[in-house]
C-alpha positions as CSV (number, residue, x, y, z in Angstrom):
1,M,129.7,42.4,111.7
2,F,130.9,44.4,114.8
3,A,134.6,44.2,113.9
4,Y,133.6,45.8,110.7
5,Y,131.6,48.6,112.2
6,L,134.4,49.0,114.7
7,E,136.5,49.6,112.0
8,L,134.5,52.5,110.8
9,A,134.1,54.1,113.9
10,L,137.9,54.2,114.4
11,R,138.4,55.5,110.9
12,S,135.6,58.3,111.7
13,L,137.3,59.3,114.6
14,R,140.6,59.3,113.4
15,R,139.3,61.8,110.4
16,S,138.5,64.4,113.1
17,P,140.6,64.1,116.1
18,G,139.7,67.2,117.8
19,L,135.9,67.0,117.9
20,T,137.2,63.1,119.1
21,V,139.1,64.7,121.6
22,L,136.5,67.0,122.7
23,M,133.8,64.7,123.1
24,V,136.0,61.9,125.0
25,L,137.0,65.0,127.4
26,S,133.2,65.8,128.0
27,I,132.1,62.2,128.7
28,G,135.5,61.9,130.9
29,I,134.8,65.1,133.1
30,G,131.3,64.5,133.6
31,V,131.3,60.9,134.6
32,A,134.4,62.0,137.0
33,L,132.4,64.8,138.5
34,A,129.1,62.8,139.0
35,M,130.7,59.5,140.1
36,S,133.1,61.6,142.8
37,T,130.3,63.4,144.3
38,W,127.8,60.3,144.3
39,S,130.9,58.1,145.6
40,L,131.2,60.8,148.6
41,V,127.5,61.3,149.7
42,Q,127.4,57.3,149.6
43,M,130.4,56.8,151.7
44,M,129.2,59.4,154.5
45,S,125.5,57.9,154.2
46,R,126.6,54.1,154.6
47,D,126.2,51.9,157.3
48,P,129.1,52.5,159.6
49,I,128.7,49.1,161.3
50,P,126.7,46.6,159.0
51,E,127.5,43.6,160.8
52,K,125.6,44.7,164.0
53,S,123.7,47.6,163.2
54,T,120.5,45.5,163.7
55,Q,121.4,44.8,167.3
56,L,122.4,48.4,168.4
57,F,119.9,50.6,169.9
58,V,119.6,53.9,171.3
59,P,117.3,54.7,174.1
60,T,115.9,58.2,175.0
61,I,114.0,58.9,177.9
62,D,111.7,62.6,178.6
63,M,113.3,63.4,181.9
64,W,112.0,66.7,181.6
65,G,107.8,66.2,181.3
66,P,105.5,68.1,179.2
67,S,106.3,71.6,180.7
68,S,109.3,72.1,179.5
69,R,108.2,71.7,175.6
70,S,107.1,74.8,174.4
71,S,103.4,75.1,173.0
72,A,104.7,75.5,169.4
73,S,106.5,72.1,169.5
74,S,104.3,69.4,168.5
75,D,106.7,66.6,167.7
76,N,106.5,65.0,171.6
77,E,110.1,64.0,171.1
78,P,112.4,63.4,174.4
79,P,115.8,64.8,174.6
80,D,118.4,63.4,172.2
81,L,120.9,62.5,175.2
82,L,120.4,61.7,178.9
83,D,121.4,63.4,182.1
84,Y,123.8,61.8,184.6
85,G,121.2,60.3,186.8
86,T,119.4,58.7,184.3
87,A,122.6,57.2,182.5
88,V,123.8,55.7,185.8
89,A,120.2,53.9,186.6
90,L,120.3,52.4,183.2
91,M,123.9,51.0,183.7
92,R,123.0,49.8,187.3
93,D,119.9,48.0,185.7
94,H,122.0,46.4,183.0
95,R,119.3,45.0,181.0
96,A,121.0,44.8,177.6
97,R,123.6,42.4,176.7
98,F,126.2,45.3,176.5
99,Q,125.8,49.0,176.9
100,S,127.8,52.0,177.3
101,P,127.1,55.6,178.0
102,A,129.6,58.1,176.1
103,Y,130.6,61.5,176.5
104,W,133.2,63.6,174.6
105,L,136.1,65.0,176.5
106,S,139.3,66.9,175.6
107,P,142.0,66.1,178.3
108,S,145.8,67.2,178.2
109,V,148.2,64.4,177.8
110,V,151.6,65.0,179.2
111,P,154.8,63.3,177.7
112,S,157.0,61.7,180.1
113,K,160.0,62.8,177.9
114,V,162.1,65.8,179.3
115,G,161.2,68.9,177.2
116,E,158.3,67.7,175.2
117,H,155.1,69.8,176.1
118,P,151.3,68.7,176.6
119,F,149.0,68.4,174.2
120,K,145.0,67.9,173.9
121,A,144.1,64.8,173.3
122,D,140.1,63.9,172.0
123,G,138.7,61.0,173.2
124,F,135.6,59.6,175.1
125,A,134.4,58.3,178.4
126,V,132.6,55.0,177.8
127,S,131.7,51.8,179.7
128,G,134.4,48.9,179.0
129,E,131.4,47.2,177.3
130,L,131.6,49.6,174.2
131,F,134.5,47.9,172.8
132,P,133.0,44.3,172.4
133,M,129.8,45.9,171.4
134,L,131.2,47.6,168.5
135,N,133.4,45.2,167.8
136,V,136.7,47.4,168.0
137,P,139.6,45.7,166.7
138,F,143.0,45.9,169.1
139,R,146.5,46.0,168.1
140,Y,148.0,45.5,171.6
141,G,145.9,44.5,174.5
142,S,142.2,45.1,174.9
143,G,139.4,47.0,176.9
144,W,139.0,47.0,180.6
145,S,136.9,45.0,182.7
146,S,133.6,45.4,184.6
147,A,135.3,45.4,187.5
148,D,137.6,48.3,186.0
149,D,134.4,50.1,185.6
150,A,132.9,49.4,188.8
151,Q,136.2,49.9,190.8
152,R,136.9,53.2,189.1
153,A,139.9,51.8,187.7
154,Q,142.9,54.4,186.5
155,V,143.3,52.4,183.4
156,V,142.9,53.9,179.5
157,V,142.5,52.8,175.7
158,I,144.8,55.1,173.2
159,S,144.8,55.2,169.6
160,G,147.6,53.8,167.5
161,A,148.6,57.7,166.6
162,L,148.5,58.4,170.3
163,N,150.9,55.5,171.0
164,H,153.2,56.2,168.4
165,K,153.5,60.1,169.4
166,V,153.7,59.3,173.0
167,F,155.4,55.5,172.8
168,G,156.9,55.2,169.5
169,G,154.6,52.7,168.2
170,G,155.6,49.7,170.1
171,N,153.8,47.7,172.8
172,S,153.2,50.0,175.2
173,I,150.7,47.7,177.8
174,G,151.1,48.3,181.2
175,K,152.9,51.6,180.5
176,T,151.6,54.9,182.5
177,L,150.4,58.0,180.6
178,N,149.7,60.7,182.4
179,I,146.2,62.7,181.7
180,D,145.4,65.8,183.4
181,G,147.9,65.2,186.2
182,H,146.4,61.8,187.1
183,D,148.3,58.7,185.9
184,Y,146.9,56.0,183.9
185,R,147.9,52.6,183.1
186,V,147.7,51.7,179.1
187,V,145.2,48.5,179.0
188,G,144.8,48.5,175.3
189,V,146.0,49.9,171.9
190,L,143.4,50.6,169.1
191,G,144.1,49.0,165.6
192,H,142.9,51.0,162.7
193,W,139.7,52.3,164.0
194,N,137.8,55.6,163.4
195,P,134.7,55.1,162.3
196,Q,133.1,58.0,160.5
197,P,130.1,59.2,161.7
198,V,131.0,58.6,165.2
199,Y,127.9,56.9,165.8
200,Y,128.1,55.8,169.6
201,D,128.3,59.9,170.2
202,V,126.2,61.6,167.3
203,P,124.5,64.4,169.1
204,A,128.2,65.5,171.1
205,F,129.2,67.3,167.6
206,G,126.8,66.4,165.0
207,G,128.6,62.9,163.6
208,F,131.5,63.8,162.0
209,M,134.4,64.6,164.2
210,L,137.5,66.5,162.7
211,Q,140.0,65.6,165.4
212,P,141.2,62.5,165.2
213,I,140.3,60.0,168.3
214,G,143.2,59.6,170.5
215,L,141.7,58.0,174.0
216,F,138.8,56.3,175.7
217,L,138.7,56.4,179.8
218,P,136.0,54.6,181.9
219,F,133.3,56.5,182.5
220,N,133.1,56.2,185.9
221,T,136.9,57.1,186.4
222,A,136.4,60.3,184.1
223,I,133.6,61.5,186.5
224,A,135.5,60.8,189.5
225,A,138.5,62.7,188.1
226,G,136.5,65.7,186.8
227,I,137.6,65.4,183.6
228,P,135.1,67.8,181.9
229,H,132.4,67.2,179.2
230,N,133.3,69.0,176.1
231,G,130.2,68.2,173.9
232,E,126.7,69.5,173.5
233,T,124.8,70.0,176.8
234,D,120.9,71.0,176.7
235,C,119.3,72.4,180.0
236,T,115.9,73.6,180.9
237,S,117.6,75.7,183.6
238,S,121.0,76.7,184.8
239,P,122.8,74.1,187.0
240,A,123.3,75.3,190.6
241,Q,127.0,74.8,190.2
242,S,129.8,75.3,187.2
243,G,131.5,72.7,185.4
244,L,131.1,68.9,185.8
245,V,129.8,69.3,189.2
246,G,127.1,71.1,188.3
247,L,125.9,68.7,185.7
248,L,126.1,66.0,188.1
249,H,123.5,67.1,190.3
250,S,121.4,69.0,187.5
251,S,118.7,67.6,185.2
252,C,121.1,68.9,182.0
253,V,121.2,66.2,179.3
254,W,124.9,65.6,177.8
255,I,125.5,61.8,177.9
256,S,124.7,59.3,174.7
257,Y,124.0,55.8,175.5
258,M,123.8,52.7,173.3
259,A,122.5,49.2,173.9
260,Q,123.1,46.0,172.3
261,L,119.8,43.8,172.0
262,D,120.3,40.7,170.0
263,S,116.6,39.4,169.4
264,A,113.3,41.2,168.8
265,Q,112.5,39.8,171.9
266,A,115.1,41.6,173.5
267,V,114.3,44.6,172.0
268,G,110.4,44.2,173.3
269,Q,111.7,43.5,177.0
270,Y,114.2,46.5,176.9
271,R,111.4,48.7,175.7
272,N,108.9,47.5,178.4
273,Y,111.4,48.1,180.8
274,L,112.5,51.6,179.5
275,E,108.6,52.5,179.7
276,G,108.6,50.8,183.3
277,F,111.5,53.1,184.2
278,A,109.9,56.0,183.0
279,R,106.9,55.5,184.9
280,Q,108.6,54.9,188.1
281,Q,110.8,57.4,188.0
282,F,108.8,60.6,186.9
283,S,105.3,61.6,187.6
284,W,103.9,62.2,183.7
285,P,103.0,59.4,181.1
286,P,106.4,57.9,179.8
287,N,107.7,59.2,176.9
288,I,110.4,57.3,175.7
289,R,111.9,56.1,172.0
290,L,113.9,52.8,171.2
291,R,115.7,53.7,167.8
292,G,117.9,51.1,165.9
293,L,121.4,52.6,164.8
294,M,120.2,53.6,161.2
295,A,117.0,55.1,162.1
296,W,118.9,57.1,164.9
297,L,121.2,58.5,162.5
298,N,118.5,59.5,160.2
299,Y,116.7,61.2,162.8
300,L,119.5,63.0,163.9
301,Q,120.1,64.0,159.8
302,A,123.9,62.7,160.6
303,V,124.4,63.3,156.9
304,P,123.1,66.9,156.5
305,S,120.3,67.5,153.6
306,S,123.1,70.1,152.3
307,I,125.0,67.2,151.6
308,Q,122.7,65.0,149.7
309,I,122.2,67.8,147.2
310,L,125.4,66.7,146.2
311,R,123.5,63.8,144.5
312,L,121.5,66.0,142.4
313,V,124.9,68.3,141.6
314,G,126.7,65.7,140.5
315,L,123.6,64.4,138.1
316,G,123.3,67.8,137.1
317,L,127.1,68.3,136.1
318,L,126.8,64.9,134.1
319,V,123.6,66.0,132.4
320,V,125.5,69.1,131.3
321,C,128.5,67.6,129.8
322,L,125.9,64.8,127.9
323,V,124.1,67.6,126.2
324,D,127.3,69.3,125.3
325,T,128.4,65.5,123.9
326,V,124.6,65.3,122.0
327,G,125.4,68.7,120.6
328,L,129.0,67.5,119.3
329,M,128.0,64.3,118.0
330,L,124.9,65.6,116.1
331,A,127.3,67.9,114.2
332,K,129.8,65.4,113.4
333,F,127.3,62.6,112.1
334,L,125.0,65.0,110.1
335,R,128.4,66.3,108.4
336,R,128.3,63.0,106.9
337,S,125.1,63.2,105.3
338,G,126.7,62.2,101.9
339,E,128.2,59.2,103.2
340,I,125.0,58.0,104.5
341,G,123.2,58.9,101.3
342,V,125.3,56.7,99.3
343,R,125.4,53.9,102.0
344,R,121.6,53.9,101.7
345,A,121.4,54.3,98.2
346,L,123.4,51.0,98.0
347,G,121.0,49.6,100.1
348,A,122.4,49.7,103.8
349,P,119.3,49.5,106.0
350,R,118.6,52.0,109.1
351,R,119.5,49.2,111.1
352,A,122.9,49.4,109.9
353,I,123.0,53.0,110.3
354,Y,121.9,52.8,113.6
355,A,124.8,49.8,114.3
356,Q,127.5,51.9,112.9
357,F,126.7,55.0,115.1
358,L,125.8,53.4,118.3
359,T,129.1,51.3,117.7
360,E,131.1,55.1,117.4
361,G,129.1,56.2,120.3
362,A,130.1,53.2,122.3
363,V,133.8,53.7,121.3
364,I,133.7,57.3,122.6
365,G,132.3,55.8,125.8
366,V,135.2,53.3,126.3
367,A,137.6,56.2,126.1
368,G,135.7,58.9,128.0
369,G,135.0,55.8,130.6
370,V,138.7,55.1,130.9
371,L,139.7,59.0,131.3
372,G,136.5,59.1,133.7
373,V,138.1,56.5,135.9
374,L,141.7,58.4,135.8
375,L,140.0,61.5,136.7
376,T,137.6,60.2,139.5
377,W,140.9,58.5,141.1
378,F,142.8,61.7,141.0
379,A,139.6,63.4,142.2
380,M,139.3,61.3,145.7
381,L,142.8,61.5,146.2
382,W,142.7,65.1,146.0
383,L,139.5,64.9,148.4
384,R,141.6,62.6,150.5
385,A,144.2,65.0,151.1
386,R,142.2,67.8,151.5
387,F,140.0,66.2,154.0
388,P,141.3,65.3,157.9
389,E,143.3,62.4,157.9
390,N,141.0,60.4,160.0
391,W,138.4,60.8,157.3
392,S,140.3,58.5,154.6
393,A,137.7,56.2,155.1
394,L,135.3,58.4,153.5
395,T,137.3,59.1,150.2
396,G,138.7,55.4,149.5
397,V,139.0,54.6,146.1
398,D,137.9,50.6,145.6
399,T,137.4,48.8,142.0
400,E,133.7,48.5,142.5
401,L,133.8,52.6,142.2
402,L,135.9,52.3,139.0
403,G,134.2,49.7,137.3
404,L,130.7,51.9,137.8
405,T,132.4,54.9,136.4
406,L,133.4,52.7,133.2
407,A,129.7,51.3,132.9
408,V,128.3,54.9,133.4
409,A,130.3,56.1,131.1
410,I,129.7,53.9,128.4
411,V,126.0,53.6,128.9
412,A,125.6,57.4,129.3
413,T,127.4,58.2,125.9
414,L,125.0,55.5,124.1
415,L,122.1,57.4,125.2
416,A,123.9,60.6,124.1
417,A,124.5,59.1,120.6
418,L,120.8,58.1,120.1
419,Y,119.5,61.0,118.8
420,P,122.4,62.1,117.1
421,T,122.2,58.4,115.4
422,F,118.4,58.7,114.8
423,R,118.8,62.4,113.0
424,A,121.7,60.6,111.3
425,A,119.4,57.8,110.1
426,Q,116.5,59.8,108.6
427,V,118.6,61.2,105.8
428,Q,117.1,60.9,102.4
429,P,119.2,59.2,100.0
430,A,117.6,60.8,97.0
431,W,118.4,64.3,98.3
432,Q,122.0,63.8,99.0
433,L,122.2,62.1,95.6
434,K,120.9,64.7,93.8
435,S,122.6,67.6,95.7
436,N,125.8,65.8,94.7
């Protein structure tokens, strides 16, 4: 029976090709716009490290005290970042399995080849424990050791892109890279790894980093070399000295911190440690927070609410296209009132009319879905071309997205066909036969 209704649907669509093309275009464009915006928001909101996010925590401590907050402030939240003294103390106590401070830097790299000009390379000063904590992949070599951290070793981990730019892309382990006038030995070259948002230092620039990450230096080494901080800084009073030296001897906050805690017991113990640390260091009652990674990203609104509105925009575009499709289907179906009246007079029940026209709607949905898949694919490729290269993961095209696009197109078209089909099924055979 379905084959019969399918044949009727194809005949009907061929009789009015212009109207058929308009309906397919309306469905395809609406679904493609909706799925592209939904996919973009979903990719930006996703868990950046799902295999470990439940074990990653961000501690924050109020090192300024109640007097630093304005009377209008009622959230009682500690600063999002740590000052240098607090970060060093947490590293020294080392109460987590892995832990790492981080600050954003943008030093100059001086190529060894004659005639090549220095260039800026964005990166981070971190502990060597960041790499195993975040499952960072390496193409060559590895990160540095805890001994290197303690001894302020002149080592560096570089990205694949920087390795290709400076060393031609080969195995550069052991080679020397000049950064801000100092030579550093390359100990590791990253594999494909550039998470967005840059969740280990979200406060530095708001989460999503436009520039590609080029290098990682040991935290203590970068401090000793005087490589300046390039991210957000918050102070209750101006430092006595300018630059990095002033930050080191002030209560200004500018360092992110992340710790890996593998169990609920470890989380509880670390929270107790933070409270004890705050009680010992400061004269006011402890005011600490220990947020899991996803809670931290939500708290900082790493994906702004303005981006979340894109979900509603996509839904609105789909609804507009569906309303247009409803109007086209209604005009098409009611134009066939004579045909419907004859079928009803010959004994066809209303459910047969429903089956015939819903089958026709499904055919339109499949055609619109195929068009929507193609348009969604092109839209994501366009976004990839418009976005920075290091954001390519946010504009990926996968089979799951394309399959969902096809399913949404079919379901949306069937929903759009319900009202026109209902109106068509209400046609009275006697009226149509009398008028004819």
